[in-house]
C-alpha angles and dihedrals in degrees: 000000000000125000122221122229088252091055092049093049091048090051092049092048092050091052094046090052092049095048100041093099117061116238129191093184140034091262117113134187123233108299093231091057089051090052092049091051092048092051094039090235098145131108087263092068087101093068120091099229122182122260119264094211087235099085131175090020095054131015127196094262089059090050090052091045091052092052093048097042091052090055093045092054092045090054091047092054094043096049102036101031089217113136100182109123117249116214111179104313093335107114094014103100095076089046092051089052089050090049093052091048090051091048092052092048091048092051092051094046096046096043097092095039104047096119093052092046092048090054091046091052092054091046092050094050093046091050094045094054100032095247112167124215110275096024094095128010112224127201109185128181136174108212138179123266108272094026095097115101106234100178095115091048089076095071095099091061092084096043094101093057112107113253119238113260117251113252092210106066091194090069092061099049118145096264091055091050092048091051091048092053093047091051090048090052090049092049092047092053092044090053091050092049091050091052090046092053094046094043087070087062090072088073101032090098084087088071091063101028094129092050091050090052091047092051098044103026088225123135093186102049097086090053092049090052088057093048092049098045097042093052091044090053090049093053091061087065102038096050122074120235090252093053091045090054091049091047089054090054092247089287111041105278099116112055104012109137099169147012138189136191131186141205103200093176095057118103101267101016111255132225120191114191134180128185136169089230143010099270093048091048090055089050092052093047092053092046091052092048094056092040089058089057092044091051094048098041112012106059130092114263088233100084092199090055090046091053093049091049094049091046089058100039109031100076133127094239092056091044089063089063090045087056090051100047105018094083096061090042091055091043090057091049092045092050090064092058116105108257095246091061087066100036108033110086089211094055103044091100087066088079090064092043091052090052091046093051097047097045090050090064120100112271098259094045090048091051094046092048091048091049091056095044096045090050089050090229120169087250092053093049091047092049092048092050090049092050093048091048090053092048092047091051090049091052091050090049092244121146097272097165094096093051093047091048089053091050093048092047091052093048092048092048092048092047093050092049094048111098116226089237091057090052092047091052092049092047092045092056088053090051096255121121127206092183127102089254103094131206095227099057100253125111120234094181112126113258111227 
């Protein structure tokens, strides 16, 4: 039997697609997710990610997915003890039963101690990020499943409806469109970073395990947290986007375990967080904390433009991908921090100040900086060290203006010398597109 050239090419393509992610085990995510990663067709296609050096066989989204999936599976094995491979939804039903049993036990154990756990969650987040009393007002609440209001989760349902054309063609000139796409790319990456930061909160209960045991008297609760959160993380990879949307009731009613809202303009800024258990509450508190900074420092000055950007990018469906890939994105940023920023109790607030400073940059400078840092280039490490030095000098009341001017000059020079095509390629590998071809089906190209 002879194979045609077309058959051979099809066979090669299939195998490239299957092997693009790296796997240490026999476990495999949902095939449709792997295909979306291989083609770059995720909400992150707007972000200018670095090159992997293995194109076209592996893009940067696949590299991030490989890093995250490896950790997800490791956590699953460590917390559940189950070694049966999971391939798509094959092997998941027993784990889902285990997850529900853990959830029920957690609810029963936490029921009488919600107030103490709520206070502990706030205390933990404030300590981890060096937040002083009076800087942010926190309202934290552990609630029952089904008690979370999901009305505003439905906003993405109308995202695929075509937008009305502008009557005034001048408003939609090319420069306005280019700026809109840059701001969307910036917002998409900011949202992924925020989810990456807050995803760590799912496991921060380990930092206060003794205190949790002291409050609840339970020796098993910490283990049940691990079982619940590790299986929950795995589900994000084993379920297709379509199934995830159906599981969420088309608008968030089904599987929502937490919610946060913010009032950045209050004095002090306010974060209101709800979660069905202690780990999810921590996640929502962290998310709200970083969203306050993003709202105050990361939005376009043009409020109409800011609203248009958020309408496109702040949706539940896109958030699912932020939850999948945000963690390895934040890990790569975090890995460029000087060690004492992560270990010295007196310097932990520098993490928030780094985030504040980078999101306050114009969209292109923010994306170029992120590209260098995420790729762990020498330039990225140098820029991060310079930024941390300036922030440290500011905290110590030194004259930090000279250092900050040097940082700003380097960023501006790098941004000016970065070709738009380079940025598009980087963003494309992250799943974020700066082109006129949009991920939500509408067309932002000016009509002339």
